[in-house]
N, C-alpha and C positions, 0 to 999 in steps of 0.2 A: 306522481306515482309514489305511494308509500306503503309500508307494511308495519305491523306491530311486532317487534322483535325484542328478545332479551339483549342486554348489553353484550353478552358473550356472542350471540348470533350477529349482532351489529359489528363486532370486531372482525368476525370471520368474513362477513359480507363486504366490509370496507376494504379488506385486504384482497378479496377476490374480484370486486368490481374494478373497472378501469380506473386509472388514476392512482394440591394444597389450596392457595389463594387463586391459582389460575385454572383450577379444575373445571369451572363452568365453561371456560373457553375451549378446553379440550373436549368437553362433552359436545359442544357445538360443532366440532370438527368431525364427529362420528357420522359416517354414512354419506359424506359429501366428497366430491373429487375436484372442486374448484381450487382448493388450496392444498398443495402437497406439503406434508409435514415430515421433516426428517428428525428422528429422535437421536440426538447425540448422547455421548456418555458423560459429558461435563459441560456446564454452561459456558465456560470460557471458550470451548470449542465451538459452541453455537454462535458466539459473537464473531470469532475469527472466520467461521464458515460463511456467515452473512456478509462479512467484509470481503472475502474472496469472491463471493457471488456478485457483490456490488461493483468491485473493480473490474471483473472480467466482463460483466454484462452491461456496465454503464447505466445501472438502474438501482433502485433501493433494494438492499438486502434486509430481510426481516429475521429477527431472533426473538424467542419467547422464553421467559423464565418465571418461576414462582417467586413469592416474596422472600425476604430474609436472605439466606445463603444463596439461593438461586439467583436473586437479583445482584447481590454483591459479587458473585462469580463472573458476572458479565463485564465488570469494570475494566479489567485489563484489555479485553477485546475492544471495548468502546474507546479506551484511551489510544489504542493503536489506530483505530479508524479516525479518531479526531486529529492525531498528529499528521496523518497522511492524506486527510481530506477525502474520506470514503463515506458514501451515504448509507448508513445503517439505521434501521428503525428497530429499537428494542421495546418490546411490550412486556411489562412485568405485572404480575398479580400483586395485590396488596391486601392487607387485612381489611375487614369491613369498616366503613367510615365511623361507626360509633366506637370502635376500638382504637382509632388513631390516637397516638400520644399516650397510650396506657401501657406501653411495653408488652403488648399482646404477643402471643406465640408467633415467632418469625416476623415480627414487625421491624422494619428498617426504613429509615427515611431515605429511600433510594433516589428521590429527586435531589435531596441535599448532597448525597454521596456522589452522584454523577454530574452535578452541575459543572465542575471544572473540566469535564471530559466530553461534554456534549454541546452541540450548537443550541439546543433547545430541549427542555423537558417539561412535563406537565403531569400533575396529579388530577385525574378526572373526578370531579365531585358531583356530577349530575349526568345520568345516562343520556339525557337529551343532548348533551354536548359531545358525547363520545365519538360519533362518526366524524364530526368536524374537527375535533382535537386530533384524531389520527390523520385525517387528510392534511390538516395544517402542518403537522409534524413531517409528513412525507414531502410536502412542498418545500419546507425549510431545509430538509436534508439535501435536496437537489439544487436549490437555488444558490447562486454565487459560488463561493468555494464550498464544495460538498462536505458533509460531515454527519456524525451520528446524532440521533435524537432519541428521546425516550418518552413513552407514555405509560404511566403507572395507573393501574385500574383496580380499585378496591373490589373485593369479592361481591359485596352486595350490589355494586353498580353493574357487575356482570350478570346478576340475576334479575335486575329490574327490567321492565319493558318500556319501550318508547317507540314512537313512529320513526321508521328508517326511510330516508329519502335518498335515492340514487343521485350522486352528484352529476352535474352537467359536464359536457366536454370542456376541457381547458381549465379545470378548477385550479385556482391560484391561491388557495388558503383563504383566510378571513379578511384579507385586505389590510393587514397591519403593516405599516412601513418598517422594513428591517434593514435596508441599506439604501443609500442615495446613489442614483445613477450619475456617472461623471458627466460634466458639461461637455457637449459635443464639440464646441469650439475649442475648449481647453485640450481635448484629446487630439484634435486636428493639429493644433499648434505643437503639441508634444511630438506627434508623429513627424512633422516637418523638421523639428529639431533633431530627432533621432536619425532621420534620413541624412541630414547634413553631417552629423557626427560620423556616420558610416562612410560617407563619401570622402571625408577628410582623413580617416584613420589609416595608418600604415600597418598596424598590427591588431586588427579586430578579431574578436572571438564571439561566437554565438553559444550561449550556455542555456540548456533547456532542462526543465524539470517536469514533474507529474502534471502540471497544468496543461502542457501540450497534449498529453494523453487524455485527460479529462475532457478537453474541448474538441478532441479529434482533429487537431491542427497539423496532422502529419504532412499532408501534401503541401500546405502553405509554408511550413517551416522548411521543408526540403527545397521548395522553390526559392525561398528567401536566401538560403545558404548558397544554392547554385547561381542565383542572380548576382550575389555580392561577393562570392568566393570566400566567405567567412568560414574558417574551420569550426566544427561543431563539437561541443563537449556536452555529455549527458550526465546529469547527477544520478545517484543510485536509483531514485524514483523516476528519473527521466529515461532510464534504459528501456529500449524498444520504442522510444518516441522518434528515433531516427535510425535508418538502417546502419548497422555497425560495420558492414563491409563497404559502405559508400566511401569514395576517396576523400571526402571532406570530414569524415568522422574521426575524431581523435580518441575518445574514450571517457573514462570517469575521472573526475578531479578529486582533490581533497586528501583526507587522512590516508587512504590506500590508493590514491590515484597514481598513475604512472608518472615517473620523474619528468618526462618531456611535456606532459600535460600541465603539471604544476609550474614548470619553468615557463611554459607559454603564457600561463595566467600572470605570472610575475613580470613578464616582459611586455604583455599586451598594453596597447594604449586605448583600447575600447573593449568593453564587455557588454554585450546585449543579452540580458537575462530574461528568459520567458518562462513564466509559470514555476518559479522556484523560490525558496525561502532564504537562500544564502545562509544556511545553517552552519554551525560551528564545524561539523565534519567536512564541509566543503571549503570553508574559508581558512581554517586554522585560526591563528591569531589575527583578528580583524584589523589590528593596527598595522600589520605588515601585508595584508591581502591586496594583491594587484596594485602596488603602489603607484604605477605609472598610468593606470587606466581610468578613464571616465566610465561611469556605469549608467546604462539605460536599463531600467527595470520595468517589465510588463507583467502585471499580475491582476487577477480579478479581485483580490482582497486589498483594499487601500491601506489597511494597517500594516501589511507586509512590506510595503515600499519604504525604504529608508530605515527600517527597524533594526537591521543588522549592519549594513554597509551604507555609506553615503551615496547618493545617486545624483547624476547630472540631469537626467530626465526620468520622470516616473510617469507611467501610463497605466491607469486603472481600466481594466476591461478584460473580456474573454479573449484568450490567446488567439483563437482562430480569426475572430473578426478584426482584432488589432493588427495581426500579421497580414491579413488581406489588404488592409489599408496601407500598411507600411510597404508592401510589395509595389503598390502603385506609386509610391513616392521615391523609391530608391533607384539609382542608376546602375546599369550593369558594370561589373568589374570582376577581377579574378584573384587578386591578392597573391599572385604566384610567388613573389619573392618571399613573402611571409610564410607561405605554406612550405616552401623549400627550406627556410630556416628551421621551422618546427621539425620537418622530416629529418634534418641532420641530427636532431636530438634523440630520435627514436631508436629503441633497441628491440631486436627480434626475440620473441619468446619461443622456447622449444616446446613447452607444454601445449597440449591441445585437448579438446574434449570431443568424444565421439558420441554418436547416437542422436535420435530425434527428440530432444527434450524441449517440448514447447506446447503450451505455456509452462513456465517453471515457477514454483513458489519456494523461496529459499530464505535462509537466515543463518547467521553465525560466522565462524572463520571461513567456512566454505562459501558463505554468502559473498564475501569479498573476492574469493577466487573466481567464482562464476561471473560476478559482475565485471571483473577485469578481463576475462578471457572467452566467455561463451559468445558466439557470433549471433546475437539476436537480430533477425531480419524483419520479422513481421510486427506490426503495431500491437502494443499492449499484450505482449507475451511474457513479460517479466514482472512478477508480482511478489512483493516482499514487504516486510514490516521495516520501514525506514526510520521514521522519527522516534518511535518507541523502542524498536529493536527487540520485540517480544519473542523470547524463546517459546517454543510450542506453537508458533503461528502456522508453520508450513503445512502440517498434515490436515488440520481442519480447514484452513483456507483453500487448500487444493480441492477439498470436497465441494466447497462453494463454487470454485472456478469450474469444476466439472458440471455442476448443475446449471450454470449459466451458459456453458459452451460444451454441450454433451457430445458433439461430433468431433472434438479435437482431443489429441492425446494430452494428458495432464500429468506432470511429474511433481511430486513434493520432494525437495532436496533438503535433508536435515542433517545436523550433527548428531552424534550419539546421545548427547545431553538433551538437546531440544526434542529429539524424537521420543525419548522416554517420557517427556512431560505430557504428551497427548497420544501415545501409541494405542491407547484403548479405543481410539476412533477407528481402528481397523475393523472392529466389530460393526460400527455404523456402516462402513463401506460394504461389508459383506452382506449385512441385513438389507440394505437399501439398493444393492447392486450398483454401487458407484465405482466406475472404472478409473481409479487413481493409481498411478505407479509411484512406488516409494523407493527413494535412494537414500541410504544412510552412510554418511562419511564417518567412519569409526576410527578414531585415533586414541581412544582410551582416556581422553581429557575433555574438560570444558576448554576447548582449544583457544578461543580468543582471550579468555581470562588467563590461561596458562602462559600465553605469549606475553602479556603484560607483566606477569610475575617474573618471567625470564628476563625481560628487558629492564624493568623498573623496580623490581623487588629482590634483586640478588639471586634469582633462580630458585626462590623458596616456593615450591608448588603446594601451597596450603589449600586443601579442600578442592583441588581441581582434578586429580586423578578420579576417573569415574568407571565403575564396573558396569558391564553390559550383559544382558542375557544372550543366549545363542539366537541371533535374529532369524536364522534359517528355520530353527525349530519353532520359534515364536510364530513365524509365518505359517508353518504347518499347523500349529495349534489353532490358528484362525481359519484354516482351510484354504490358504492361498499359497501359490508357489513362491519360493525364495531361493536366491543364489548368493553365495559369498565370493567376492572377487578380491584376491590378494596380490594380483600381478597386473600390470598395465595391459598385457596382451589379452587378458580375459574380459576387459571392459566392454568392448564392442559387441562381443557375442552375448554377454549377459543382458545388456540393454536391448539388443535385438530380440532376444527370447522373451524378455518382459513385455516389450511392445507388442509382440505377436500373441501374447497370452490374453484371452478374454478376462475381464474383471480385474480386481486389484492384484498387484504383484510387488515383490520386495527384492531389492538388490542391496546387499551390504558391501560397501567399498572400504576395505581395510587400508588405511593410509599411514604414512610415516607419523610416528607419535609426536615428534617435536617439529613437524613442518610448520613454518611460519609464513605469514602474509607479508610480502614485500612489494613495493616500498611501503614505508609507514612514516607519518608525521607524528612527532612527539605531541601528546595532548597539550594544547595551548601554544604549540610551536608555530613557526613560520613555514609556509609551503616551500620556501627556498632552502629548507634544511631537512631533507628526507633521510631516513634510515634505510639503507639498502642491505644491511646485514645486522645480525644481533650485536648489541654493544659488547665490547670486550670485557 
């Protein structure tokens, strides 16, 4: 079954079917309802929104931009998706093929520009290849470790016509080999080695990352922890991969991890890492990381294993399937003496967070506070820019989360600096009827940078004080309700009222200007040497 369609119509149909320079594509969108288009106010927001949609929905999120500045504005969002393993498809318009290489108006080599921050990208040179190029890109975005892809479509290709064929079920791309499957026997041997190490360990830890969330391995990881008694540590991107109120859950490790968690890492004799990169914010100085521990590393990306820390056992594979096999190999135990030892190091926090904030999209100094203290219980309800740490991520990403999960409450938690980078997207929320709640932590500073200036630059606050508009009046200007909270006793009521209000709503939380995130590991320092107060 085939039809004669223009390239623009093929683009639209390829996105709808199962499985400037961009004007022809937008023309093809007119009068159809198979593809819902959300017009954002800035292309960076489009990429972040597609990223939020992809993470919350476990499927490809799509963003579209025109050539030149439109395409280059996507780069930050694609880099964020690349660092965190999120399947985003970017479709960009390009100048007509005869104009390529001639410095035509708004011509940019977007394939070259985005090559370092995408899994795959392609310039479509023939309309006959367009549908398969898009399908191939989407398959690559989802396979293995997910990530962003880009398809650059010249304007004349969008206007050309070609036969369009609907892809059959189970389309797997064009059959190009892109990664080697691990040898089954090698995996089985590695699983037996890992099970043996778990049985012998006196102080084992289970450390999980975003790979657990991507694979949906929640139940399997929980059963592994309960069967072996291993305490569970969740990285920033692993938060909500394990219930935070579970008795085996410890919390987040690394630069802003709690002291008892980092001490446990430094004391452990075994760390079983599942779906994480062991990045520098987790390990601190790798030369001093977990000096007594053997490492078992499970990851779908072979290149990630042993890249940062040495491993005793490396297992390449999907987290869920590997943990299922590991469960069958391990013997029951409880590690009670070790858990009691860790419990003796714990300190009770007085602070708490009220309200139903779930899912949450967060970034900045407040990103660490929420990661440390908010009790995420349900899977995949904590979405944040981890590897890139992109300011301005929260607001547009929350729009994408809402589109993927329209029946759940969605809060975007921002600092006053990050919020102002993409606050124009309130207009998108209003125009498109996107029910996203906005919380702004307002301390009058770029808080995390100010903290570093206080600690490591003699308290010289250079270019970190930041002026803000009246956020309640700003909300009113966009026609949405807003509340200012300047006392802890007001928090619960403001969050409740925002939750009960249909449509977007805004809550400004005025916080202590020089509040700091503790504990903190000095950049490049050891997990054994936390700062628990500002340096004298």
